[in-house]
N, C-alpha and C positions, 0 to 999 in steps of 0.2 A: 541017892541023896536022901537024908533022913530029916530034912527040915520040916518042922510042923507048919500047919496052916492055921490062920486065925483071921477073924474079922479085923479090918484095918482099924476100926474104932477101938479095939482092945489096946492099941499102941498109943492112943491119944493121951496127952497129958491134961488137956482141957478140951471141952467140946469145940468142934470146928465152927468157924464163923464165916458168913458172907460179909463183904466189906461195906463201905459207906457209899451213899448216894449224895452227890453234891451238884446242884445245877451250875451251869457255866457262869451265871451272874455273880456267884459268891466266890468263885475261884480266883486265885491270884495272890493271896496272902494266907499265912498260917503255917501249916505243917505239910511236909512232903506226902504225896499220895501216889502209890503205885497203880498205874492204869494198865489196861490190856496191852497197850503199845509197848510198855516196858517189859511186861511179862513175856510177850512173844519175841521181843528183840534180845532178851537177856535170859539165858539159862540160870546164871548166877547173878542175883540182883544185889548190888552194893551201893556205894555212895555215888549215885549218878543224878543228873538233873531230872527233876520231876515237877509236875504242877503242885501248887500250894493250895491247901483248903483249910477253912476254919474248923476247929474241933472244940467241944466242950469238955469239962472235967471228966464226966462219965466215959465219954468216948476215948479220952486220953488214957484212962485206966484199963480199957477193955479192947481197944481197936488198933493198937500199935503192933508192928512186927518186930521180931528180934532175930538174931543170928540163929540159923538152923530151922526157921519156919519153912514149911513147904506151902507153896501157893499154886492153886489149880485154876485153870481157866474154866469157868462155868459155861461159857458160850463161845462159839466161833462161827464165822461165816463158812468155814470149810470143815469137813468132817475130821480131818487129821488134827485140827487145832483144839477140838473139844477135849478137856481133861489134861491139856498140856501142863506139865509140872516144872516149876522153877524153885530154886532154893534161895533164901535170903542169906547173904553174907554180911559183913560188917556194915552198919549204917552209922553215919556220923551225926545224925540228929533224929528226933522222933519222926517216924514214918508210918503212915497208915496205908490202906489198900481199898480199892473201889469195889462196888457191889457185884460186879461180874466175876469176882475172884473169891475162892474159898481158901481160908487160912487153916492149915493143920499144924499143930504143935505136938511133937512126939515126946513120950517118956524116954529120955536119952539113956537111962540105965538099962533099957531093954531094946531100944530102937535107935540106931544111928541115922540121923536125918540125911546125911550124905549117901548112905547106902540106899535109902528109900528114894532119894532123888534119882539115883541111877536105876533103881528097880523099876520106877515108873517110865523109864525110857527103854526097857528091855521087853522082848517078846514074852517073858515069864509073867509080866503084869497083864491082868485081864481088864484093864480100864475100858477097852473098846466095848466090852460087853455091857457097860452101863450107859453108853452114849446113846442119846435119843436124837432123832433127826426130824426137824420141821423146817420152818423158815431158816432157823439157825440150828446147828448141831450143839448139843449141850450135855452136861452132867448135873446131877442133883447131889447136895450134901448128904441126904439121907441114904442115897444109894452108894456113895463113896465110902461111907463109914461101914457099910455091910459087905464091901468088896473083900473077897478072900485074898490074903497075901501070905507069902512065905515069911517065916520068922527064924532065921538062922541064929546060932549063938552069937552074942554081942561081939565077941572077939573075932569071929568070922566076918561079921558085918564090917568091923573096923578095917580088917585086912583087905577085903574086897574094895571098900571105898578108897583106901589108900592107893591101891594099884590103879584104879580108874582116874583118881584125882591127879596122879602124877602125869598121866597122858594129857589131861585137860590143862594142867599148869604149864606144860610145855607148849601146848597150842596157844594159850593166852599170852604167854611170853613172846611167842613168835608174832602174834597179832600186834602186840605193843611195838615190837621192833619194826614191823612193816609200816605201822602208822608213823613212827619216828623217821624212817627213811623217806617216806613220801612227804612228810612235813619239812624235812631238810631241803628237799628239792624245791618246794614252794617258797620257803624262806630265802633260798639262794636266788630264785627268780626275782623276788621283791627287792632284795638287796642290790642286785646288779641292774635290773631293768625298770624298776619303779623308783627306787631311791637314787639310782645312778651311781652307786658306790661299787662299780666294777673294777677289776684290776687295771691300774693305770689311770683311774678317773681324775687324779690330781692334775694330769697334764693335758686334759681334754677340755676345750671350751664348750660351754652350753649356750646355744643361741636360740632365743625364743622358746626355751624349755626343752630343747632337743640337743643332745650331745653332737658336736661337730663330727661329720663323717657317717652319721646314721641316716638311713634313707626311708622315705615315706612310700608305702606300697599298699596293696590291698590283698585280701585272701585269695581272690580270683587270679591274681598275678603270681603268687608264690606257691599255690597248691591247686590240686584238682579236687573238686567237691563231687562226691559220688553218692547217689541215692541207693535205696534198696527195694525189696519187694517180697511178697508172700505168695508161694505157690498155692493153688486152689486146695483147700482142705477137703474137697469132695473127691479128690483123686488120690487113692491110697498109694499109687506108685510114686507119687511125689514125696512121700513121707516114710513109708514102711522100710525099715532097715537102712535108713539114710545114714550117711557117714560124713556129710558136709556140715561143718560148724556154721550155725545160723543164729545170729544174735537178735534178740528183741529188747526193747528198752528195760523190761523188768530184770534182765540179766545184769544191767548196770545199776538200776535203782536199788536192788536188793544186795548189791555187792559193796562191802565196806572198804574197797580199795580200787585204785585205777586198774589193777592187774586182773585180767580175766583168764581163768584156766580152762574154761569150757563153756559151751552153751547148753541151756536146758533142753532145747529141741534141735534136731538134725533134719536136713532135707537130703533128697537123693540127687544124683547128677541130672536126672530127667526133670526133677522139680526146679533145679537151678536154671535149666535151659528154657523151661516153660513159664518163667516168671521174670520180673524186672530186677531180681536180686543179682548182684555182681560180685565175683570173687575179688577179694581185697588182698594185697600183699601183707606179709607179717608186719606187725607193729603199726598198722594204719591207725590214725587217731579216729576213734569212733565217738560221735557226739549225738546224744538223743536230741531230736529236733521238733518233736510235737508233744503236746500235753506236759509231760515231765521233761522240760527242756534243760539242757546244759549239764547232763551227766556224761562222764567221759570214761572210756575204757581202752586198754591196750591188750592185744592178744598176739602171742609170739608165733602164730601159724597163719596159714591162709584161712579166710573166713568170709562170710557174707552176712548181710543184715536184712531186716524187714524195712518197710518204708518209713519207720519212725526214726530214721537216722540221716544225718549228713556225715559221711566218712571223708576224712581229709588226708590226702596223699601229698606230702610236700614234694616240690620240684627239686629241692636241694637236699642232699643227704645229711647235712649238718644243721638242719633247721627244725627237725621234728620236735624235739623236746622244748625248744623255745616256743614254737607255735602252740603246742599242747598247753603249756603253762600260761601263755598269754591268753588263750581262750578261757581257761579255768579262772584266771584272775578277773576276767571280764564277763562272768556268767550273768550278772544282773543286767548288764548292757545288752547281752544277746537276748535274754528273755524280753527285754523292753522292745526289741525289734520284731518280735513275733506278732503275727496277725491271725485273724480267724475268729469266728463266733462260736461254733460248736466246741472247738478246742483250739488253743494257741499253737501256732506252728511257725517256725522260721524256714522260709524256702531257700533254695540254693542261690537264686539270683540275689536275694538280700544278703545272704551269707557272704557271697563272693565280693560284695561291695564294701564289706567291713574293712576299715583301714588297719594297717599294721605297720609299726615302726621297726625297721630292720637294723640291728647293730652290725658292726663289721664282721667279716667272716671269721677272723681269728677268735673273736669273743663268742660267736655262735658255736664254733667248733669246740672251744673249751667247755662251754655250758653243756653241749650235747654229750661230750665224753664223760663229764663228771656225773651228770644226772642219769645217763644210761647205766652207769655202774651202780648207782643207787637203786634204780628200778630193777636191774638184774639181781641184786642182792635180795630185794623184796620178793621178786618172783620165786627165787630159790626157797625162801622161807614159806611162801604160800604152798609150794609143791611139797615141802616137808610136812606142812600142816595137813594137806590132803592125805598123805601116807599115814600120819599119826591118827587122823580121824578114822581112816579105813581099818587100821590095826585095832583101835579102841572098840570100834563097832563090831568087829569080829570076836573080840574077847568078851564083850559085855554079856551076850546071851549065855556063853559057856560058863562064865562066873556065876551068873544068876540062876542057872539050873543045876549047879553043882558038878558040871562036867569036868571043870578044873578045880581041884582041891587047893585050898589055901591054908 
C-alpha cells in the first residue's frame, strides 16, 4: 500500500469545534441538539427526535452541523466509547451539538467524509492511542487533529466508502423492515383485541364492554411464571467456556427488537445446576421484571435468565403471541404494580394475579399463526443482518490497509 500519512488536521476544512453547553432549565424550545445519547445510539445521524435548545445568531452561524460532518465523543464512561465517531446525514432543520462532542468538517475535494467515518471504525485508525483514562475515558481536540491518518487518492476513498455503504444500506433497510413487521403485529393486536374489530365482530354482542364468549382469567391460570438466577461469579467453572444462553435485562434494553439472536454472556452446565436459573423452552416470553421493567424478548432456542426476569410459558400452544402483545400493550400498568424502595420490581405473585381477557380459541389461533409468521420473517432478517455485519467487519480492515485493491 502506497497511501501517504498526514495529520488529521490537514484534512480539516475549518477548525474542529466542541459543542454547546446548555443547562436543563433552558432546554425545551429552539433548535435541535445532538447529545451523547444520539451519538452513541446512531452511527449515522439524520432527522431524528432530539432535545431543543436556544441559540443566538453567532452560534447559528458557527455551531450547526451539516451533511458529512464527523462527530467524535470527547468523553465516555467506558474506554471503548471514547472517540466514537458518527457521521451526519441529512438534517431537516438547523441542528447543533453538545459540549462533549467534537465536530470535524473535512475538505471534501481531498477527503471523503464517509471514507473517514469507516476509517475511524477500523483497526488502521490509531484513535485508541490518544484516549486518556480517568474517572471517564476521553479524547482532546488538539490530540485528534495531530493524529496520523492515511490519505488514499480521493477516487479510492469514494470506491471504498461505496462498498461499505452498500452493506450498511442493506442492514438499515432490513432494520426498517423488522420494525414494520413488529409494528404490524402490534397494530393487529390493537385492532382485534382493543378496538374489538376482529373477524366477524359485526355478529358478536358486547356486554359490559366485553365481547360475548370471551372469558376473564389471570396470568397465573393461563401460564407458568418462571424466575431466573445468577451463578456465583467467584467460581470460574460456572462461566469459563460456557455454552448455555443466559440473558440479562441489558440484552433486552439494548436490543431494538423483540427478537433475540444471542446473549452477551454464557454459563456452563455446572453454573446452571448451582444457581436458581432454569432452562426455558424456545420462544418463551421473557419480560424484565426489576429496575427496567417491561422489556420483552423472544429467543428461538433453549435459554435461561438471571433473576431480573419473569419468563412466561403459556399453557396453551395458541396463546403465546396474544399474551406477549397483551403484556406489551399494558406495560405502564405492569410498571405501576411494581414495588420496592431500592429499585422497582414486580414479583411473580403479583404478576400471576394480573387479569387477562381470553378471546375464543379460533381467534387466538388465527392471531397466533399470523403474528408468528411476521415474527419469523423479522427473525430471518435479523439473521441476515448478523451475517452482513460479520462480512462487512471482515472486509473493513482489509479495505483500510490496502490488502484488497479497489
